[in-house]
N, CA, C and O of each residue as an XYZ file, in Angstrom:
452
protein
N     -43.615      4.543     36.083
C     -43.952      5.933     35.853
C     -45.352      5.996     35.259
O     -45.630      5.344     34.252
N     -46.225      6.767     35.871
C     -47.608      6.852     35.426
C     -47.863      8.067     34.542
O     -46.989      8.907     34.324
N     -49.070      8.123     34.054
C     -49.510      9.230     33.212
C     -50.129     10.294     34.113
O     -50.955      9.956     34.961
N     -49.758     11.576     33.961
C     -50.366     12.620     34.797
C     -51.890     12.627     34.654
O     -52.423     12.439     33.560
N     -52.569     12.845     35.759
C     -54.034     12.777     35.774
C     -54.686     13.823     34.884
O     -55.771     13.588     34.351
N     -54.041     14.979     34.712
C     -54.656     16.038     33.912
C     -54.162     16.054     32.468
O     -54.346     17.046     31.762
N     -53.534     14.961     32.021
C     -53.095     14.893     30.622
C     -54.158     14.184     29.781
O     -54.969     13.413     30.294
N     -54.130     14.466     28.479
C     -55.083     13.857     27.553
C     -54.388     13.692     26.200
O     -53.484     14.457     25.864
N     -54.809     12.698     25.436
C     -54.254     12.503     24.098
C     -54.508     13.743     23.248
O     -55.561     14.370     23.355
N     -53.536     14.094     22.402
C     -53.663     15.311     21.609
C     -54.818     15.218     20.611
O     -55.510     16.211     20.388
N     -55.042     14.051     20.005
C     -56.147     13.938     19.052
C     -57.488     14.098     19.758
O     -58.416     14.695     19.211
N     -57.587     13.575     20.953
C     -58.828     13.705     21.720
C     -59.045     15.154     22.149
O     -60.166     15.658     22.080
N     -57.972     15.834     22.596
C     -58.113     17.228     23.015
C     -58.526     18.116     21.835
O     -59.380     18.988     21.992
N     -57.932     17.903     20.661
C     -58.308     18.692     19.484
C     -59.781     18.488     19.138
O     -60.451     19.416     18.687
N     -60.273     17.288     19.349
C     -61.683     16.979     19.083
C     -62.577     17.639     20.135
O     -63.597     18.241     19.798
N     -62.189     17.525     21.418
C     -62.946     18.194     22.489
C     -63.035     19.697     22.230
O     -64.092     20.299     22.418
N     -61.931     20.301     21.799
C     -61.859     21.751     21.600
C     -62.446     22.181     20.258
O     -62.433     23.367     19.928
N     -62.955     21.234     19.491
C     -63.643     21.489     18.221
C     -62.757     22.131     17.159
O     -63.210     22.979     16.390
N     -61.494     21.722     17.122
C     -60.614     22.183     16.050
C     -60.942     21.444     14.748
O     -60.737     21.980     13.659
N     -61.446     20.227     14.862
C     -61.832     19.414     13.717
C     -63.157     18.739     14.031
O     -63.537     18.616     15.195
N     -63.867     18.299     12.980
C     -65.187     17.694     13.180
C     -65.123     16.267     13.701
O     -65.995     15.842     14.459
N     -64.092     15.521     13.299
C     -64.008     14.112     13.709
C     -62.648     13.819     14.326
O     -61.675     14.535     14.088
N     -62.594     12.754     15.122
C     -61.312     12.346     15.700
C     -60.378     11.840     14.619
O     -59.159     11.964     14.739
N     -60.937     11.275     13.570
C     -60.111     10.812     12.459
C     -59.393     11.985     11.811
O     -58.215     11.870     11.471
N     -60.078     13.113     11.634
C     -59.440     14.314     11.090
C     -58.355     14.823     12.033
O     -57.300     15.274     11.586
N     -58.611     14.752     13.328
C     -57.610     15.169     14.317
C     -56.362     14.305     14.201
O     -55.247     14.823     14.135
N     -56.545     12.997     14.177
C     -55.413     12.076     14.089
C     -54.660     12.256     12.772
O     -53.430     12.205     12.751
N     -55.383     12.463     11.682
C     -54.741     12.660     10.384
C     -53.888     13.921     10.375
O     -52.787     13.923      9.824
N     -54.388     14.989     10.980
C     -53.635     16.238     11.052
C     -52.361     16.064     11.864
O     -51.307     16.576     11.489
N     -52.456     15.344     12.972
C     -51.276     15.085     13.802
C     -50.285     14.213     13.028
O     -49.092     14.516     12.992
N     -50.768     13.136     12.410
C     -49.895     12.243     11.635
C     -49.184     12.978     10.511
O     -48.042     12.656     10.184
N     -49.851     13.966      9.913
C     -49.279     14.727      8.805
C     -48.271     15.771      9.276
O     -47.615     16.408      8.452
N     -48.140     15.954     10.584
C     -47.178     16.918     11.114
C     -47.686     18.340     11.161
O     -46.894     19.281     11.210
N     -49.016     18.512     11.145
C     -49.601     19.853     11.148
C     -49.849     20.401     12.551
O     -50.467     21.454     12.706
N     -49.372     19.693     13.570
C     -49.578     20.128     14.954
C     -48.226     20.149     15.662
O     -47.431     19.216     15.550
N     -47.986     21.234     16.390
C     -46.774     21.362     17.206
C     -47.183     21.602     18.650
O     -48.167     22.288     18.926
N     -46.410     21.024     19.573
C     -46.613     21.240     21.004
C     -45.349     21.889     21.537
O     -44.266     21.308     21.461
N     -45.486     23.086     22.073
C     -44.348     23.851     22.593
C     -43.236     23.969     21.548
O     -42.052     23.905     21.881
N     -43.626     24.140     20.280
C     -42.670     24.338     19.203
C     -42.130     23.067     18.570
O     -41.414     23.138     17.570
N     -42.456     21.905     19.128
C     -41.960     20.631     18.606
C     -43.061     19.903     17.839
O     -44.171     19.726     18.340
N     -42.738     19.485     16.619
C     -43.712     18.767     15.797
C     -44.066     17.437     16.454
O     -43.195     16.713     16.935
N     -45.355     17.132     16.464
C     -45.863     15.884     17.027
C     -46.436     15.063     15.878
O     -47.174     15.593     15.048
N     -46.107     13.785     15.822
C     -46.609     12.927     14.746
C     -47.368     11.714     15.264
O     -47.698     10.817     14.488
N     -47.646     11.671     16.547
C     -48.383     10.545     17.115
C     -49.651     11.051     17.801
O     -49.571     11.860     18.726
N     -50.817     10.586     17.360
C     -52.079     11.030     17.966
C     -52.194     10.698     19.454
O     -53.000     11.308     20.156
N     -51.404      9.742     19.945
C     -51.467      9.353     21.356
C     -50.600     10.245     22.240
O     -50.559     10.039     23.453
N     -49.903     11.235     21.664
C     -49.074     12.140     22.448
C     -49.942     12.835     23.488
O     -51.032     13.312     23.172
N     -49.459     12.896     24.742
C     -50.237     13.481     25.840
C     -49.923     14.967     25.989
O     -48.760     15.368     25.957
N     -50.967     15.781     26.151
C     -50.806     17.215     26.385
C     -51.356     17.575     27.756
O     -52.214     16.884     28.304
N     -50.844     18.670     28.294
C     -51.200     19.132     29.630
C     -51.616     20.594     29.581
O     -51.262     21.302     28.638
N     -52.362     21.061     30.581
C     -52.617     22.498     30.676
C     -51.287     23.250     30.750
O     -50.364     22.831     31.447
N     -51.204     24.361     30.024
C     -49.981     25.135     29.956
C     -49.205     24.890     28.670
O     -48.381     25.717     28.280
N     -49.458     23.752     28.000
C     -48.805     23.501     26.710
C     -49.328     24.486     25.676
O     -50.492     24.884     25.715
N     -48.453     24.876     24.747
C     -48.833     25.764     23.648
C     -48.892     24.924     22.376
O     -47.913     24.282     21.998
N     -50.049     24.938     21.723
C     -50.243     24.200     20.475
C     -50.246     25.155     19.301
O     -50.796     26.254     19.382
N     -49.632     24.734     18.214
C     -49.700     25.442     16.950
C     -50.324     24.474     15.968
O     -49.774     23.404     15.706
N     -51.470     24.845     15.423
C     -52.243     23.943     14.569
C     -52.465     24.601     13.217
O     -52.933     25.736     13.132
N     -52.121     23.867     12.158
C     -52.370     24.336     10.801
C     -53.741     23.803     10.389
O     -53.994     22.599     10.432
N     -54.616     24.720      9.992
C     -55.958     24.349      9.520
C     -56.177     25.016      8.177
O     -56.453     26.214      8.104
N     -56.054     24.242      7.124
C     -56.194     24.805      5.790
C     -55.073     25.792      5.533
O     -53.898     25.426      5.575
N     -55.429     27.052      5.265
C     -54.424     28.093      5.007
C     -54.134     28.947      6.222
O     -53.370     29.908      6.134
N     -54.731     28.614      7.354
C     -54.498     29.418      8.553
C     -53.730     28.616      9.596
O     -53.734     27.385      9.590
N     -53.077     29.343     10.483
C     -52.337     28.751     11.590
C     -52.882     29.339     12.874
O     -53.004     30.557     13.010
N     -53.211     28.467     13.816
C     -53.723     28.928     15.110
C     -52.746     28.522     16.195
O     -52.251     27.395     16.212
N     -52.471     29.449     17.100
C     -51.639     29.173     18.263
C     -52.518     29.350     19.493
O     -53.149     30.392     19.673
N     -52.554     28.322     20.339
C     -53.391     28.362     21.533
C     -52.631     27.792     22.724
O     -51.733     26.965     22.571
N     -53.010     28.251     23.908
C     -52.493     27.681     25.146
C     -53.602     26.837     25.754
O     -54.738     27.295     25.876
N     -53.282     25.620     26.130
C     -54.266     24.730     26.745
C     -54.514     25.182     28.175
O     -53.579     25.323     28.962
N     -55.784     25.407     28.506
C     -56.163     25.799     29.863
C     -56.708     24.630     30.663
O     -56.554     24.578     31.883
N     -57.351     23.679     29.966
C     -57.975     22.540     30.626
C     -57.920     21.329     29.697
O     -58.007     21.482     28.478
N     -57.777     20.122     30.261
C     -57.736     18.936     29.409
C     -59.104     18.575     28.827
O     -59.176     17.894     27.804
N     -60.165     19.013     29.454
C     -61.504     18.674     28.980
C     -61.866     17.241     29.337
O     -61.005     16.432     29.684
N     -63.151     16.947     29.246
C     -63.599     15.581     29.549
C     -64.666     15.106     28.573
O     -65.098     13.956     28.641
N     -65.099     15.989     27.655
C     -66.098     15.600     26.658
C     -66.112     16.620     25.530
O     -65.533     17.701     25.641
N     -66.786     16.255     24.441
C     -66.986     17.194     23.332
C     -68.330     17.871     23.574
O     -69.382     17.349     23.206
N     -68.272     19.019     24.188
C     -69.488     19.726     24.536
C     -69.812     20.811     23.533
O     -69.265     20.820     22.431
N     -70.698     21.732     23.899
C     -71.048     22.835     23.016
C     -69.849     23.754     22.769
O     -68.841     23.685     23.473
N     -69.977     24.607     21.766
C     -68.870     25.472     21.345
C     -68.351     26.342     22.490
O     -67.141     26.529     22.617
N     -69.235     26.869     23.315
C     -68.807     27.716     24.429
C     -67.934     26.931     25.403
O     -66.942     27.454     25.910
N     -68.292     25.707     25.660
C     -67.489     24.852     26.544
C     -66.135     24.542     25.896
O     -65.107     24.518     26.572
N     -66.146     24.308     24.595
C     -64.906     24.012     23.872
C     -63.952     25.202     23.938
O     -62.750     25.016     24.123
N     -64.473     26.425     23.788
C     -63.631     27.617     23.835
C     -63.012     27.833     25.216
O     -61.981     28.497     25.334
N     -63.626     27.285     26.252
C     -63.074     27.444     27.603
C     -61.864     26.535     27.847
O     -61.203     26.654     28.878
N     -61.570     25.634     26.910
C     -60.439     24.717     27.059
C     -59.105     25.354     26.670
O     -58.044     24.826     27.005
N     -59.155     26.495     25.960
C     -57.920     27.101     25.472
C     -58.016     28.616     25.421
O     -59.093     29.202     25.529
N     -56.831     29.238     25.251
C     -56.725     30.678     25.078
C     -55.967     30.922     23.782
O     -54.867     30.402     23.595
N     -56.554     31.714     22.886
C     -55.896     32.051     21.626
C     -54.684     32.927     21.906
O     -54.743     33.833     22.738
N     -53.595     32.656     21.214
C     -52.400     33.480     21.310
C     -52.345     34.312     20.041
O     -52.285     33.757     18.944
N     -52.365     35.646     20.169
C     -52.362     36.494     18.971
C     -51.090     36.275     18.153
O     -50.001     36.114     18.703
N     -51.249     36.271     16.841
C     -50.113     36.106     15.932
C     -49.391     37.433     15.785
O     -50.033     38.466     15.592
N     -48.071     37.425     15.872
C     -47.275     38.644     15.724
C     -47.205     39.085     14.273
O     -47.272     40.280     13.987
N     -47.073     38.149     13.366
C     -46.939     38.477     11.948
C     -48.241     38.187     11.234
O     -48.864     37.148     11.453
N     -48.643     39.097     10.390
C     -49.842     38.866      9.591
C     -49.494     37.899      8.469
O     -48.316     37.735      8.152
N     -50.487     37.252      7.857
C     -50.193     36.328      6.765
C     -49.481     36.983      5.595
O     -48.796     36.298      4.836
N     -49.625     38.300      5.428
C     -48.989     38.983      4.301
C     -47.643     39.581      4.693
O     -47.015     40.261      3.882
N     -47.187     39.339      5.924
C     -45.888     39.826      6.403
C     -45.764     41.335      6.277
O     -44.690     41.833      5.938
N     -46.827     42.070      6.539
C     -46.783     43.514      6.523
C     -46.998     44.141      5.165
O     -47.020     45.367      5.053
N     -47.156     43.337      4.129
C     -47.389     43.880      2.790
C     -48.879     43.892      2.506
O     -49.653     43.176      3.141
N     -49.263     44.699      1.561
C     -50.647     44.723      1.122
C     -50.919     43.481      0.278
O     -50.070     43.105     -0.530
N     -52.085     42.825      0.438
C     -52.377     41.665     -0.395
C     -52.530     42.068     -1.854
O     -52.901     43.202     -2.157
N     -52.242     41.136     -2.755
C     -52.408     41.398     -4.187
C     -53.873     41.638     -4.494
O     -54.748     41.015     -3.893
N     -54.145     42.542     -5.434
C     -55.537     42.830     -5.778
C     -56.179     41.611     -6.421
O     -55.535     40.880     -7.175
N     -57.429     41.404     -6.121
C     -58.182     40.310     -6.720
C     -58.081     38.999     -5.963
O     -58.803     38.058     -6.293
N     -57.221     38.896     -4.965
C     -57.054     37.620     -4.275
C     -58.177     37.347     -3.275
O     -58.377     36.198     -2.880
N     -58.910     38.372     -2.859
C     -59.967     38.151     -1.881
C     -61.054     37.245     -2.441
O     -61.625     36.450     -1.694
N     -61.353     37.340     -3.718
C     -62.425     36.521     -4.283
C     -61.884     35.291     -4.996
O     -62.638     34.619     -5.700
N     -60.590     34.971     -4.837
C     -60.014     33.770     -5.411
C     -59.529     33.929     -6.837
O     -59.065     32.960     -7.438
N     -59.626     35.131     -7.397
C     -59.144     35.354     -8.754
C     -57.890     36.196     -8.703
O     -57.559     36.768     -7.664
N     -57.191     36.273     -9.822
C     -55.981     37.071     -9.868
C     -55.988     37.894    -11.147
O     -56.291     37.389    -12.228
N     -55.650     39.165    -11.006
C     -55.597     40.040    -12.181
C     -54.466     39.585    -13.096
O     -53.357     39.318    -12.634
N     -54.744     39.500    -14.377
C     -53.700     39.197    -15.342
C     -52.987     40.470    -15.699
O     -53.607     41.434    -16.148
N     -51.701     40.482    -15.505
C     -50.900     41.653    -15.810
C     -50.096     41.336    -17.062
O     -49.322     40.380    -17.090
N     -50.288     42.151    -18.098
C     -49.585     41.872    -19.370
C     -48.380     42.731    -19.520
O     -47.672     42.633    -20.522
């Protein structure tokens, strides 16, 4: 059984698509379980992805959901990287429909006595 011609390692695809600056960061994120493919957690950087797969990637405090459109063949300019995927809009906002607490935008929190 061979590897499909249009598949690529997930760490390499994340690097091509400029989700992270280095392949080491890509592999570390996958190893840490911060990447899901079609809803299933992936923990091996060598996992192969195909066009049509849906990735969910945790980056810091944000979560991005994208559909792979192309496997890519190099780490090109940002415009080329954006052509590798389609962003999937998030249904729920990070605040789950509530107003954010005051003062959190600048990293501080009001002390309530």
